[in-house]
N, C-alpha and C positions, 0 to 999 in steps of 0.2 A: 742877507740878513733877514730876517724873521718882521712880516707884516703883519702886529697883535693886535692893529684896529680889523683887522679883516680874519684874525684867529678869535678872538670876541664875538664876534657874533655869528660861527661856529658849536662855540662850547655849551650855548643851550641845548641843540640837538643831540650832542654826542654824550650828556649828565641824562637826557631824560630816557635817550637808548639803552646805558646803564642799569638805569632805576628800571624800568623794564625786565632784562635782562638778568637780574638777580631776582624779581620773582618768581620768575620762569625756574630759573637755576633749584630757586628755595622746591617748588613743587615737585619738583623733577627729584632731588634730596630725597625726602620722603618717598615716592615711590620705590626709588633705589634702595632704604632702608626697609621695606617691604619684601622686595626681593630678593636680598641679599638674607632675609629670613627666612622665605618658601626657599631658598636652595641649598640650605642647610638640612635639607629631610631629603631631597633630591640630587645630592651630588654627586655621589658614585655613578647617577644613569645620566646627571649632564657630564662627568668626564668620559663616563663610555661613548656618549652620544658623538663628543668633540675628538676621541679618538677614530671613531669610526669613520665619524665625515669632514675628515683635516686636510685632508686634502681637496677635499670641493668648498671650505669655506672661502670668503674673501677679506675676513676681516681675520689680524692677527688676535686670539682669546689668548690670553695665559691658562696654566693649568694647575687650579690648588693643588699641593701636597701636603697639607695637613687642614682640618676641618674650618671649613668656613666661620666658627663659631670662637674660633681662638683670639687670645685679646692677651699675648704672653707679657707678665713685667719683667723687663730688661733687670737683672742686678747693679748693681754697682761698680764701679770699677776696684779693681785695687789697687794702692798706694804708688806702689812699682811700676811702671808699665812701659813704655817705649810706642813711638808715634813714627812713623814715615810717614810723607807728603813728593807729590811734585805735581810741575804746574812748568807750563810753556808759553811762552810768545817769542814772535816775532819781529822782524825787517821787514819789507816783502820786499822783490824786485823791482828796480820799477827802470823801461829805460831811458830816461830822464835824469835820473842819477851818474855820476859821475863814473858810476861802473857797474855794469850788472849783476847784482850780485844774492842773497841775502841768507839772513841771521837768523838762529834759533836761540834761543835763551834757555833755559830750564832751570825752573827755581828748585833747590835740594832744604828737603827739613829733616829733621831730623830732631825731635823732641825727648829727654827721659825725665822722668820722673820721678819722684820719689826715692832717686838713687845717688845723686850728689855730682851727676857728669853734668858738661858741657853741652851746649845745645847744638849741631849744625845748623846753621843759618846762610846762603850764598846761595850765589847761582854759577850755570855752566854754560859759557857763552859756547857757538859753533858757528863758521863762518862757511858758507858752502858758494865757490866759483867755479868748483871743474866743469868741462861741458855735461858731460857723466851724472854730476849731481843736479844742474839744471835741463838738460834739455832730455833725458830719458827718457822720459814721462810723455814728448809730443808724438812717441810713435805708439799711443792709444788714445791721443787726442787727449792729453788732461792738461791744462793749460799748469805751468809755471808753480803760478801764484798756490791753485789748488795741490799737487803736489807738495809743496810744502808744507799745508798745515798736516797733509798725513804722515810725513817725515817729523813732525812734531809730536805728534800722538807717538808713534815710535819710541821716541828718543822720550821722555817721559816714562815709558813704562821700563824698558831699559835701567833703565836712573835708579828709577822704585825699585828693582829687583835686584840691581848692584846694590845697590845701599843694604837690604833687606840681607843679603847674599853674606857681604860680609859682618851686620851685626851678627849672625848667624852663626857665622864660624869663630865667633871674637867671645860669643858668651859659651856655646855647646863646650870649646878645648879650652878655653877658662877653668870650666868647672873641673874637667876632666884631670886638669895637669895638679898632683897632688902638693906640687911646692908651691901652688901658685892660689892654696884657698884660705878666703882669708886675708890677702894682701893688699895693699894698697899703691896697686903701682905708679909712677909719674903721670902727670895730666899732660905736658908737654913731649910724653916716648910718642914717638912719627907710629900711625896705625899699622903702615906696611913696617916698619922694619919687627914690629913688638909681633908681628904678626909669623914673620920669618922663623921669629925666636923660637914659635909655640906649636904652631899649625900650619905651618908651609908645607909640610911633606901629606897632608891629609888636603890641602887645599886645592875648591878645584878651579878652574878657570873660568872668569866671566867674559862678555861681549868683547866689551871697549874697557882697560882698567888705566885708563888715563883720567877719565873720568873721576876717577877716586885720591890724584895727585894732589888737589887741594883739601880733601876732606881729611886727607892721612894727617894734615898737621892741625885741624882744629874741632877732630872727636879726641874728647879726653876719656880716659878706660881707665876705670876701675873695676876691679873684680869683686863681686860678691859674695860673702861666705856659701860655700857651699852645705844647704841643710841635710846633706844625704851622703857621709862620708862612705857609705857602701854604694854609690850610686854608679851603675855600671858606665864598659868606656867604650858603646855604641848606642848608637838608635837615640841622642839626646837629644832634647829639645830644646829650643828657649827657656831659659831659669824665668824670666821676667815678661812677661804678656805683650806680644810686639803686634802692629799692625801698620800694613801698607796703604795709604790714601788716597784718590787720584780724585779730581774734581768734573762731574759725570757719568755719562752712561759707559759699559762695561760691552753695551752694545753697539757695534760698528756701523749703523744703518747706510752707512755712506759706500761700503764696499759692495751694492747691492749691484749697485748699477760699472760696477769697474770692469775690465774682463781680465780672464780669469790670470794670466800671466804678475798685471799689475796686482790685482789683489792680494797673489800670494806674497808677492816682494813685501806688502805692507803688512800685512798677518802675520806670516811663519814667525818672523822676528817677536815680533808681540805675544805669539802661542809660547815660544822658547822662552822669553823671561815670564811668562804667567808659571810657566812650571819650576821652573824654579824658587818662584816663589813657594812656590807645593811642596819642592824639594828641602824648604829651608823653615816651610812651619809655619810662616809669617801670612796668614789672612793678607787679602787683596779683599777693596772694597772701593765700590762708585758712588759716589755722596751725589745727590740729583735733590739740589734744591728748586721749591719754586714748578715739582714738576708736571709734564704737561704729559704724561701715557693715560689712557684706557684699557690698559692691558685687562686687567680684571676686571671693570667692568662690565670687558665683552663678553666675557667670560658668561655674564646674565643674560646675554642677547641667545644664546642657547635655549638661555627657559621661558626668551620670550617669542620666538618664533612662531610663527602662526601654520608652520607647516608639519607634517608628520617627521619628518624626515629635514634635518636642517641641510638643505642638498646647493647652497649661494648660486652655483654654477646654473644650475638648470629653474631656479623660480628667478631669480633675482639679479642675476647678474644687467643684465641691461634697463633700471629699470628707469625713468627719466631722475625723480627724486631718491630721496632716501628710503632705504631696505624698511621691511615694516617692524624689522627688530633693532631697529637704532630707537628705541624709547628713550633712549636718557639722554642719548647729543646736544649738547657736546658736553656734557659731563664729564669731568676726571675723578681719574683713582682717590687722587688728594684729597676731592674737597669730599667726597662720602668715609674716608679712612677717617676723616677732621672730624665727623660727625660719635663713628664710631671706637674709638681707639682716646682713651686717657695719656694724659704727660706719661712719659716714662714707659708707654706700651706698648707692641710691634705685633701688626697685622698676623696674618699665615703667611705663612712661607709658599712661594709660589714658582715658580718653572716657566721661565719665555716661552715664547712659540716663536718667537719672528726666524726667518727662515733664511735668513745668512748664519743661524750660528749651524745648520748644517756642515759651514767650513770648518768649525771651531773645532772639528776633534774633537774629543775627549770634555772642554774647555764650553759646558754648557751652563749660559745663567739666569740666576736663582736670583730671584726680591721679594722685600716685604717695604714694608713702608712703617714708620716710626712714626711715633709725636715726641718729638725734640722739646717740646715746650715753644717755642716759637709758630712753629710747622709744622706741617707733617710730609715727613722724608722719604725719598724711596731709596733703599738702602741694595743695591747691586753685591751681590758675590758669587764668584766661579761654584763649579758642582761640588767641588773636594773640601768645598767651605762646608757648602749646605748639609752635607755628609757627615758631620761630626756637628752633633750635637753643643758638645763642650767649645769649641773654636765659635763656630757660630755664635753663640751667647758670648763666649770673650769679647768677639770682635762687636758686637750690638753694644755693649759694655764702654768698652771705649770709644767709641762713634758718641756716644751721647752723653762722656763725660767732655768732649773735644769740644763737641757744640754748646756743652754751659760754659768750659773756657771760654768760650770763644762770645759770647752770649749771642747765640742765636744761628752760630756757624762756626764749624769746625774751624778753629786756629790754627792747623798745621796747615789747610789747605792755604786760608787765607794768610798767611805767611810764604804762603812757596809762590801765590801770583802777585803779594808784593816783593818778593824776590825777583820771580820773573819779568814783571811786567817794563815793557821797552816803551820810554817816556821821549813826550818828543826832544829834552835836552840830552839823551843817551842819542836817536836818530843823528841829532847833527855832530856830537863828536864823532859816531862810530866816520861817516863820512869824512869829518874832516882829521879823524887820524887815519884814513884808508886814503885820500888826498895827497897828505902829508909821504905813505910811502911811497903812491905813483910817482909824485916827485924825482924823490929819493933814488928811484929805482929808471930816471932818465925820459919817464914819461911826459910828452910836451900836451900842451893846450888841454888842461885837466879842470874840470870844469861841469856844470849840470845844464841843461838844455834851455835853450829863452824860455819855453814854456814852464817852466819849473821856477826862474828866475822871477821870474811874472807873475807865479802865483802866491810865492812866496812875501809882495810887497805889493799897495796899493796906493796908486798916483791922484786918486779921486778923493 
């Protein structure tokens, strides 16, 4: 337990340090505003310098794909739209528990606005106990706990894509069927039964259909009237604007240090799920609250470099202290755009230069900063979303609406977290259920280690 008498003596030093740091950051913010105003006039030259010297840079600087002066107002979201979100939690494996296994729990959210449909709010638990699940990562020197977190990332994206794919096929095919136009379908009709009657011949297989068994009983389907009786029967997109959201970055920095074989096992299923979202025309968004990134500010380091050629490997690779271009350190992007943006506006669009994206194939990541009112959030999208102005604008309008509904944070992501989180009581019930099954199977001497048992109570 904490000794607050000792802590109280340290608080004065902490508060004084933070006050000094705040003053220094304000001065750097003032200078950053001057630099970005100057960079607007030489933006093309800075981009050329970055492209020419990128292999010699020792920092990651994003590439602006719009003018640095861009401050775009985000349009309001339409009344009828759909938001899909997932988030994950886990029970980590422990040799001190009754069995060495781990659990991944994925929260699933589908919210329909202005459509008269029931939402989906549930979670999907999955237990991993086979040797190929527990020990496959050992061959690459990766601990099981780390591998579990990577598997959780895969599951979150795959479930997100599966929900979006079913929503896409449901809406597009119902609009094509002239017998169902304007007809209100019964809300208790299972999703899979409905699709078997209407769209099964053209339904594309998904990675793991069993994940949707539960949602088939919960999603309430109501066909919307078709506004266009002459709608063509091919190439139909979703009638209601839809967005798929995840909490956190779409740039998986942890992949950089992994062996190529391990990286492929993680990244390839994720890229396949992203392509499924692209085919369904459901824009995917990574929402980052309180972002610590400095990618867009790093672009200004090309401007503050004192050398004619920004060759970091030659001039600054072995410096004992900061490089001379790091005049804005430790300022973050969100601090600068918090000054420059008004609520409801977004920054210019940037292309990330993270090296891990060389393994993303065609799925490069773009981002912008959005003033959502309560904060400036970083919003990331894949290239196919960034290349479509209408799709990007629609996605950002739904993001802003979600933050407004969630009082400062997207409500779908908050609910996905609440559905996914495994609390202390859940963990106890999980291992109690496992213990019952082991005893029924005839396994003797079932119980936790003495260390774990003593840690759960105190005699002092």
